[in-house]
N, C-alpha and C positions, 0 to 999 in steps of 0.2 A: 594398538595402533598398529593397520594393515595398509600398507602400500598398494595402490592400482595403479599403474599407467596409465594415461589420457592419451587418446590420439591426436592431440593437440601437442607442437612441439614446445619442449621446455615447460611443460604443466604436467603435475601428478596429485594423484587424489589420496588423502588418508581417512580410514573411517575412526572417528572418536569415541569413547565413552566418558560421559562425567556423571556427577550426581547433582541432584536438586533436591533438598526437602526430603532424603531420601531414598529419590527414584533415579534410575540409573534412565537417563537422555543418551540419545544417536545423534550425532552431526556428523557432516562431511567437508572435510578439510580442502578447499581447491589452494594448491599452490604452484606459483613461479618456483626456478631453481633459486632466484635470488630474491624474495621478497622486498619491497619498500617499506617504508614506516608507516603507509596508511593500509588499512587492511578494510572490506567490507563484511558487515555482518548480516545477512539476510531472513527477514522477519517473516515467519509465515501467517497468512491469515485465512480465517475461515476454517472450512473442515478440510486442511490441507494439510498435508507432509514434506520432507524436506525437499521434492523435488518437482512441488510445483504443478499448477494446471498445463498440459501439455509440454512437459519436463521445463518451462520457462526458469524454475530456480537454475537446474542443472547446466543450461546454455549460459545463463549469465554468467554462472560462477566461472564457468570454462573459458568466455569469452575477457571477462577482466581479468582472470589471473594470466593469459597470454598476454597482456599489456603489463605484467608486472604485480598486479596487486594478489594479495592473500585473499581468499574470500570462505567465510565458513556459514553453512547451512545446516538448521539442527531441525529435531522435531521435539515441541513440546511435551509436557508430560499428557500422558493420555493421548497420544497422534502418532501415528507411522510406527516408530519400533519402540520409542520410549514407553517406558512403564506409568504408574499412575490413572488416576480418574481424569477424564476428557476435559476441558477447561475454555475459555473466551476470553477474547481480547480483553479485558478488564482483569484476570486473575493471572499474568503471563510474565509480572514484573520479575518475579525470583527466575523465573524461564530463562529469560533473556539474560538476569545477572550472571545466572552460570554459566549461558553459553559465552559471554564474554570473557568473564574469568578464565575459561580453558582455552579461548583463543587466545588470549594472550601468552598462556601461558604454552602453549604449541607452536605458537611463532614469536621468541624473543626480540627480533625486529621490530615488530608492532611498536609505536609510538601513539595510533590514533586509529578511531575506526568512525566507517560511516556506517550507520544504521541504513536499511533498505526495504520499503515494506509495501505491498500491495493491500489493499481495501481495508480492512480493519485491522491487518498487522500493519498497516501504517499508523493508524490512529495509537496500534502498541506500543509502536518504535518510539513515537514522538512522545509520549507519555512516561516514557524511561528516559528519554535522553537528557533533561535538566538535572538529573538524580547522578551522572558521570560524568567527571571533565574530561574522561578520555574521546568520548563521544565529538567530536569536530562536525559534523553533517548531518545530514536526512536528507534522504531521495523516498519522498512520497508518492506514489501511486493512487488516482484515484480513492483520497482517502475516506474513510467510512463518519459519516456525521450524522446519519440517518435519526431523525424523529418522526411522530405524525405531523409536525407542523412543516418541516424541510419536504418533504417526501410529497405533503399536498401542495406546496408551492412548485418545487419542481415540476411536478406532474400537471401541475395547471398553465404553468408558461411554457412548459417543454413536450409537451405530450396537446392538452385541448387547444389551446389557441392555434398552433399551426396545424392540427387537423380542419380547422372550420375554415382553412386559407388555402385546401387541397381539392381538385377540381373531384377527384373520385370519390369524394368525403360527399359532395353534394347529388353528385348520379346516384352515387346508393342510397343518398335520403332520398331522391326523388322516386328510385324504382323499388323502394320498400326494402333495400335492405339493411337499414340504421331499425334500431329497437329502439325508436325517439323518445319512446317514455322513461324506460330504463336508462338511455344515455344521459338525459336531464336530469335524472334523480342522482346517477353518479356525477355528474359535475357541479351537482348544487353540492353534494357531500364534500367533495374534493376542495371547492371555495369557502366553505364554513369553516373547514380544517385546517386551511389556510389563513384564515383570520384569525381563528379562536386558541386552537391548539397552542397551551402552554411547554414552554421547554423547561426540563426539569435540570436541577443542579448536575446531574450525574447521567445527562443524554451524552453521546459519543462527542457531538460538536462543544460542548460546555468543556467536559475533559482535555478536549483537543484545544481548544482556544488557551486555556491556563498552561498545559504544556509547554506550546510554543512560544508563550508570549515570554516565559521564564527560558528558553533553549539558546544559548548565546553562539552559536555556531551557525553554518550555511545549512540552506535550505532548497533542494532543488524541487518543484511540484512537476508530477508530469501528469496529463488528464488525457484519459479516450475523448474522441471525438464523437464516437456514438456509445454515449454509455448513463444510462438514467443514475448511478452513484457521480459520474463527473457532476452531470447537470444539477445535483443537489448541490454539490460544493459549490459551483458557480452564482446559484439562486443565495445559499446564504453569504456569499462573497458580496454580491449586489445588492443586497438588504439591509446587514448588518455594517455600521459606521468600522467598528471596533475591528472587526476583521478585515475590511479592506486598509486599513492603517496597520497592521500587522503584516498583511502578506504584499503592501509596497515599501518594505524594508529593502535597502540594498543588500542584504544577506539573503534576500531571496532570488530566485530563478522562476519563472512561470513557463511550463512548454504544454502543448497540446499534439497530440495525434492524430492526424484526421481520420475520423473514420475507424479507427480502432475499438475495437469488442472492450470488455470489460477488464481482460486479463490480457490484450495485445494479444490475440492468438494466430493473428496471419502471421506468416515469416517477414512480413514487409514492415508491419508493426513491431513486432520483438525485435528484427535488426535495428530498426529507428531509436528504441528504448536503449537498446545497447549501448548504441554511440553515443548516444545521448550523457547516459549513465558514465564512458570511459572519460570523456572529455571534460563532463565537469568535475571530475574525482580528480583529475590530476589536473586541474587547472588551479 
């Protein structure tokens, strides 16, 4: 364990090494001088390592730690500096469990943890949460719910239909700038997929629903305003009554960051996410 001073006042970082199923994993613990009883474990998503896109996880961890929260971020097996074979969100449950064990061992003051995840990291975090009573909250950003049916419905509602209302589309069509036969064929295929594609029991949305239905803690959902994955989520919620009832629980809070990309890449969007998370965790 090696200490590294952070430029933020009263915050320091510790490099951690711990084991999961025989492999050595690497994590970074960002600590205030006097951490409170509630910490945050950042669960990475996609082909990401512990820093995140545009250092998103580094900046978030420092922001939260400066407000009294211990934060840990880590590499799954096979990612970043961790040993082992690469894996996807469906096979990282043991990694999250090992990270939690290390987090509680490294910060004796901890009594509960909020899991924070983006995209399939959010889905992985939610699927783990019901198994550990120490997890009191979930922060889910653009959760991964993609399937052929969900993608087709979102594309139809949020791409093709809005295009028909755009003057620029009709100008391009009149000027020969649209390959109408190809466009119509693509539209027919998307429409067919949206009506006939069947959801599989192991599809992300099905796994996520079962996990969230069994979770007894609080949930903060944050969606990007300019992201197909976020629109897949809203399409799923609009179409499925069971999802709407689950999301309407008093333990859920819904937020949207207008104009934000999938990873909240602008400084403004990132700052808004940081404030939303800090305020919600402290509440």
